[in-house]
C-alpha positions in Angstrom: 142.5 130.5 69.4 140.1 130.7 66.2 139.0 127.8 64.7 141.0 126.6 62.0 138.6 126.1 59.4 139.1 126.3 55.4 137.3 128.7 53.7 135.7 126.1 51.7 134.2 124.1 54.6 130.3 124.4 54.7 129.1 124.6 58.6 125.9 125.0 60.0 125.5 128.1 62.4 124.1 125.6 65.0 127.0 123.5 64.9 129.3 123.8 67.9 133.0 123.1 67.4 135.7 123.8 70.1 138.0 126.4 69.1 141.0 124.5 68.3 138.9 121.8 66.1 140.5 121.6 62.5 138.2 121.5 59.6 139.8 120.9 55.9 138.6 121.7 52.5 134.9 121.0 51.2 134.0 119.1 54.6 130.3 119.4 55.4 129.2 119.8 59.1 125.6 120.0 59.7 122.8 121.0 62.3 123.1 119.4 66.1 126.9 118.1 65.7 129.3 118.9 68.2 132.7 118.5 68.0 135.4 118.8 71.2 138.8 120.1 71.8 141.8 119.1 69.4 140.0 117.1 66.3 140.7 117.3 63.2 138.4 116.8 60.5 139.7 116.3 57.1 139.0 117.1 53.9 135.4 116.2 52.2 134.1 114.9 55.5 130.4 115.2 56.4 129.2 115.1 59.8 125.4 115.8 60.4 123.4 115.5 63.1 122.5 114.9 65.9 126.2 113.7 66.4 128.7 114.2 69.3 132.3 114.0 68.9 134.9 114.4 71.9 138.5 115.3 71.7 141.2 114.4 69.8 140.1 112.6 67.4 141.2 112.5 63.6 138.8 112.0 60.9 140.2 111.4 57.9 139.1 112.9 54.1 135.9 111.4 52.8 134.2 109.8 56.1 130.3 110.5 56.7 129.4 110.2 60.0 125.6 110.9 61.2 124.0 109.9 58.3 120.7 108.5 58.5 120.7 104.3 59.5 120.2 102.3 56.4 116.9 100.4 58.0 113.6 100.4 56.8 112.1 100.9 59.8 113.7 104.1 60.2 110.7 106.8 60.5 113.2 110.2 61.3 113.3 109.6 64.9 115.7 112.3 66.8 118.6 109.2 67.2 122.7 109.9 68.0 126.0 109.2 67.0 128.2 109.5 69.9 132.1 109.3 69.5 134.3 109.4 72.7 138.2 110.4 72.6 141.2 109.9 70.6 140.0 107.8 67.5 141.4 107.6 64.3 138.5 107.2 61.6 140.3 106.6 58.3 139.2 107.5 54.5 135.7 106.9 53.8 134.3 105.3 56.8 130.6 105.5 57.5 129.0 105.5 60.7 125.0 106.2 60.9 122.9 107.0 63.3 120.7 104.7 65.2 117.1 103.6 64.4 114.7 104.4 67.3 114.3 107.8 68.9 116.7 108.2 72.2 119.2 105.5 70.6 122.5 105.8 70.1 125.4 104.7 67.6 128.4 104.2 70.1 132.2 104.2 69.7 134.4 104.4 72.8 137.8 106.3 73.0 141.0 105.1 71.1 139.8 102.9 68.4 141.2 102.5 65.0 138.3 102.3 62.0 140.1 101.6 58.9 139.4 103.1 55.9 135.9 102.1 53.9 135.1 100.3 57.7 131.1 100.6 57.9 129.2 100.8 61.5 125.6 100.5 60.9 123.0 101.5 63.4 122.7 100.8 66.7 126.5 99.6 67.1 128.7 99.5 69.8 132.3 99.8 69.9 133.8 100.1 73.1 137.8 100.9 73.5 141.3 100.1 71.8 139.9 98.2 68.9 141.5 97.9 65.7 139.0 97.5 62.5 140.8 96.7 59.3 140.0 98.0 55.8 136.3 97.6 54.7 134.9 95.6 57.1 130.9 95.9 57.3 129.4 95.9 60.9 125.3 95.5 60.4 123.0 96.7 63.1 123.2 96.1 66.7 126.8 94.5 66.8 128.5 95.0 70.2 132.3 94.7 69.8 133.9 94.8 73.6 137.3 96.4 74.5 140.7 95.6 72.6 139.5 93.3 69.8 141.5 93.2 66.5 139.3 92.7 63.1 140.9 91.6 60.2 139.7 93.1 56.8 137.5 92.6 53.9 134.7 91.1 56.1 130.9 91.2 57.2 129.5 90.9 60.8 125.8 89.8 61.0 123.3 91.8 62.8 123.0 91.4 66.7 126.7 89.9 67.0 128.5 89.9 69.8 132.0 90.0 69.8 134.1 89.8 73.0 137.2 91.1 74.8 140.5 90.7 73.6 139.2 88.2 70.7 140.8 88.6 67.0 139.1 87.8 63.9 140.6 86.9 60.9 140.3 88.7 57.4 138.1 87.7 54.9 135.8 85.7 57.3 131.9 85.4 57.8 130.6 86.4 61.3 127.3 85.2 62.1 127.2 84.4 65.6 128.7 85.2 69.0 132.4 85.3 69.2 133.3 84.7 73.0 136.5 87.0 74.4 140.0 85.5 74.1 139.2 83.5 71.5 140.7 83.7 67.9 138.2 82.8 65.1 138.8 82.7 61.1 137.2 81.2 58.0 133.5 81.4 56.2 131.5 80.6 58.0 133.6 81.6 61.1 135.1 79.1 63.6 136.7 79.1 66.9 140.3 78.0 66.2 142.2 79.0 69.6 142.7 81.0 72.2 144.2 84.4 71.3 147.3 83.5 73.0 149.4 86.5 71.2 146.7 89.0 72.2 146.4 87.9 75.9 150.4 88.1 76.3 150.3 91.5 74.6 147.2 92.6 77.3 149.4 90.9 80.4 147.4 88.2 81.1 149.5 85.4 80.1 152.1 86.9 83.5 148.7 87.4 85.8 149.1 85.4 89.2 152.2 83.4 87.8 150.1 82.1 84.7 147.7 80.7 86.5 144.9 82.9 84.7 146.3 81.9 81.6 146.3 78.1 82.2 142.6 78.2 83.5 141.4 80.4 80.3 143.3 77.3 78.1 141.1 75.0 80.6 137.9 77.1 79.8 138.6 77.1 75.6 139.2 73.2 76.2 135.8 72.6 77.9 134.1 74.5 75.5 135.8 73.3 72.1 137.6 70.6 72.4 135.4 68.8 75.0 132.5 68.0 73.0 130.2 69.1 75.6 127.4 71.3 74.8 127.5 74.8 75.9 125.6 74.5 79.5 127.6 71.6 80.4 130.8 73.5 79.6 129.1 76.2 81.4 129.0 73.4 84.5 132.7 72.9 84.1 133.6 76.5 84.2 132.0 76.6 87.5 134.8 73.7 89.1 137.7 76.4 88.0 140.1 78.8 90.0 138.0 81.9 89.9 139.6 85.3 88.7 137.7 88.3 86.8 138.5 86.8 83.1 137.0 83.5 84.0 133.8 85.9 85.3 133.9 88.0 81.9 133.9 84.8 79.8 130.8 83.1 82.2 129.1 86.1 82.0 129.4 86.5 77.9 128.6 82.8 77.4 125.3 82.9 79.5 124.2 86.4 77.6 124.8 84.1 74.5 122.6 81.5 75.3 119.7 83.9 76.4 116.6 83.8 73.8 116.7 86.0 70.9 120.6 86.1 70.8 122.9 84.7 68.1 124.1 82.1 69.9 128.0 80.7 70.2 129.8 80.8 66.7 130.9 76.8 67.0 134.5 75.2 67.0 135.9 72.5 65.0 134.9 70.0 67.5 131.6 71.1 68.4 128.8 68.8 68.3 126.8 69.0 65.1 123.6 69.2 67.6 125.4 72.5 68.7 125.7 73.9 65.4 
């Protein structure tokens, strides 16, 4: 099958496009760009390299992927954007390459990045993440799988957002968001467990509801007891063990390490912990 390329598209001769790739009017695809099977590249899309894009992605008009990072430390190093399979990248999304040689900005599989989302250098977005319109991710942000982020908000550099968290629109996220929680506000605050997300993911039904009860107890230790994070971690050790509690514990321990952003506070956290 012949590559379906509009005659007004400009494609560098060294770009690698699978024969099933569709390219819309006035798209520009530069050198060192590789695009996998059944990917659709819309009108006026700009792809620069080095960039690798997997299969069955749909990149909508005006998106710009693989440009140099907006980082004053960038010195022309050979860095990457790497995008997996089944993503929907909507209008005017920007995804920048990493800063240093050999590093990559990484997008996993089956994500939805709505219009005007900005993904800065060295970000990692795992799988099945939904990011609403006009969200700006600063450099080195890590978003775990099945996170939902509301529109018109900013995420500070080096922030880590945990699995199945939900972030409300128009929030300001300047510290790590624990897995399974619901966060909103400016500045952002943890409000509750993401109960709807946990139910939709089937976690509420695991082990006859015992996993959900354990997560509720863990949340109360973290955000309703007045304990410090370290003291709350000790309480979590006493709870019935499961993989979701283990993931939460690992996340909290990483967040407390030197040089990390630290944990986003909740309504009841003591002032010394904020």
